[in-house]
C-alpha positions, 0 to 999 in steps of 0.5 A, a space after each residue: 748265229 748270223 741274222 739274215 740281214 748280216 748274211 745279205 750284207 756280207 754277200 753284197 760286200 763280197 759281190 761288190 769286192 769281186 766285181 770291183 777287182 774284176 773291173 780293175 783287171 779289165 782296166 789294166 789293158 786300157 788307157 788310164 783313167 779314174 778308178 771305176 766302181 761296180 754298177 756306176 763305173 766312173 759316173 759318181 766321180 764325174 758327178 753324173 756330168 759329161 761335158 767338154 770342159 770336164 773331159 779337158 780337165 781329166 786329160 790334164 791328169 790322165 793324158 790325151 787318151 784315157 778311159 771312163 766307164 759307164 757301168 761295165 762299158 769302157 769309153 775311150 776319150 780322145 782329147 786335143 787335136 793330135 789325139 783326135 786326128 790320129 785316133 780318127 784317121 790312122 784306121 778310120 774304117 776300124 772306128 766308123 761304127 756309131 754307138 746306138 745308145 738306149 735313148 737314141 735307139 728308142 728315138 731312131 731305132 738304128 735307122 737313117 744315117 746319123 744314128 745308124 751303123 754298119 750296112 744300113 749306115 753305109 747304104 743310107 749315107 752313100 745314097 744321101 751324099 750322091 743324091 745331095 750332089 745331084 741336087 746341087 751340093 757343092 754347085 751353084 744350084 744349091 747356092 741359089 737356094 741359100 741366097 734366096 733364103 738370105 734375102 728373105 731373112 734380110 727382108 724380115 729383119 728390115 721389116 722389124 725397123 730396128 726394134 728389139 727382136 730375138 733372132 733365134 727363130 728367124 735364123 732357124 726358119 731360114 736355115 731350115 728352109 734351105 734343106 726343106 727346099 732340097 728334101 721336100 722340093 719347097 719352102 715353108 712360109 713364116 706363118 706356117 704353124 705346122 712348120 713352127 711346131 716342127 721347129 719347136 719339136 727340134 729345139 726340144 730334142 737338142 735341149 734334152 741332149 746331155 741333160 740329167 734325164 738324158 744321162 739317167 736314160 742311158 744308164 738305166 734304160 730298163 727303168 726310165 722307159 717305164 717312167 714318165 718324165 721329160 724323156 717321154 715328151 722328147 721322144 714324142 717330139 721326134 714323133 712330131 718330126 717323123 709325122 711331118 716327114 711322112 706327110 710330105 712323103 705321102 704327098 709325093 707318093 700321091 702325085 707320083 714320081 716325075 720323069 725327072 726327080 726334083 727333090 730328095 724324096 723323089 730320088 728316094 722313092 725311085 730308088 726304093 722301086 729300083 732296089 726292091 729285088 736286092 736281098 740286102 737293100 735297106 731302102 724302104 720308107 722307114 729308112 727314108 723317114 729317118 734319113 730325112 729327119 737326120 738331114 733336117 736336124 743336121 742341116 738346121 740346128 747346128 748352122 742356125 745356132 752358130 749364126 745365133 752365136 755370130 750375131 751375139 759376138 758382133 754385138 759384143 765386139 763392135 770393132 770386129 763388126 765394123 771391120 767386117 762391114 768395111 771389107 764388105 762395102 769395099 769389095 762388094 758394095 751394097 747391091 752385089 749378090 753375095 756368093 760363096 766364092 766371094 770369101 776369097 776376096 773377103 779374108 777378114 769376113 771369112 776369118 770371122 765366120 771361121 772364128 765364130 764356129 771355133 769359139 762357139 764350139 757348139 758341139 758339147 763333145 762330139 758323137 761317139 764312135 764304135 770299133 767295128 773290129 779289133 784294132 790298135 788306137 794310139 798304141 792301145 789294143 781295143 776290142 770290137 764294140 769298144 766305144 770311142 769318144 773324140 772330144 772335137 771341142 778340145 781340138 777347137 780349144 787346143 792351147 797347142 794349136 791356137 794362140 788364144 783359144 779362150 778368146 774370140 780372135 779372128 786373127 787365128 785365121 789370118 797371117 801377118 799380111 791379112 790373108 786367110 789361113 786354114 788351120 788344121 785343128 779346125 774340126 767343127 765338122 768332125 774328121 774321118 769316116 763319120 765327117 759331116 756329109 753336109 759340111 759344104 752346105 753348112 759352110 756356104 750357108 754360114 758365109 752367105 747368111 752372115 755376110 748378107 746380114 752384116 752388109 745390111 745391118 749393124 747389130 746392137 743391144 736394145 736401149 738401156 741393155 748393157 749386159 751380154 751373156 756369152 756363156 752357153 746353155 748345156 744341151 745337145 748343142 751349146 746354145 746362147 742364152 736367149 737375147 734380144 738385139 736391134 738390127 739397125 739398117 745401114 
């Protein structure tokens, strides 16, 4: 006679085999990929990792469109420039949904822009884009804000008088102040402790992304939301940012909306009033808070991290740094105000800025999309709700598109005569309906900040230091390891 233990074991094996066979039937209709198992999907074979290099390695085995499984959920991976471009642009509306995963749902509650989907996303994105354009996005008005912050940054570096410093905080402070001026109507001083706290909270948020505990939360949300750990601290960091934003909104509300709105909050408060009788309106204070958080996070971390990499690459490649400085001196001199339009007369500097973006490749994989309706993706039928991951990093490292993808080489953006050349596989801002709405601002900031710093200083390692670590640290964005450099006035 069988014991209770033997019966339970036999039942567990039967259920496992049944579910395993069911998974195999489901995967036949999808792109190829590793064999999934019940409960875990393919995460065991992936060693609980999910990063760009692993995905590029899997593409060599399974092809540039393949399937991974997170539990019972299939995730379609697009790898390489052609697959990413075709997958995101052939039926862009079909793959315009955003995966609101358990952790990001706990954080942003499906509100705002970046982590919203459907009607909310469309309304909030449309309003944000229209308002940013009104406030000067793509015009000289907003460029003036960038030039002003670049001047503050140069002054700060000059005040250090060539002594070793960690450039990460000055960079993120200056870049953040550009979006603050647009959204809040004012900048924050370097001594503002509240603003320091917000920047520290933002940095913790990005460092948590892609970590082991982040993956655990996405796989076992019902368990992790009940347990203490770093995920709880990170969610409280997002609350710090939200409280900061609500405080700014309260200050605007108390003073009243001016006749001529001056900043993003003014425009949003005015729009809440105008749309209050619209039955499907998503314009309310919560969506305003989360939209502003998205603008702050998206408009600060990625640009400052790219500049952080840029200074490190200049230290590692002093010959390239010198060529940039020679071009800047020859074309602009030492006093002329640097404009974004100057990039047309500075092809080498422009190429270096683009190569910094390409080579640093700071987005580990890319943001996931969701099919909003049944569709065909590169020949495979996908059901509504299917998750699609465009591996943007693989486009920036695609060996079929770049001469030396794993080397820092500004020549990737120059022709034989030294003229700047745009490259189709250069997709750091993504592609399709979810392309970054702050792309123009980010491009302007990168060029103006970088050109101002290189014209004013030569960057080098502190005396006695010889090692330069250019390997990234894993996180929501790929950061350089902390380093110190000397900004030597020219």
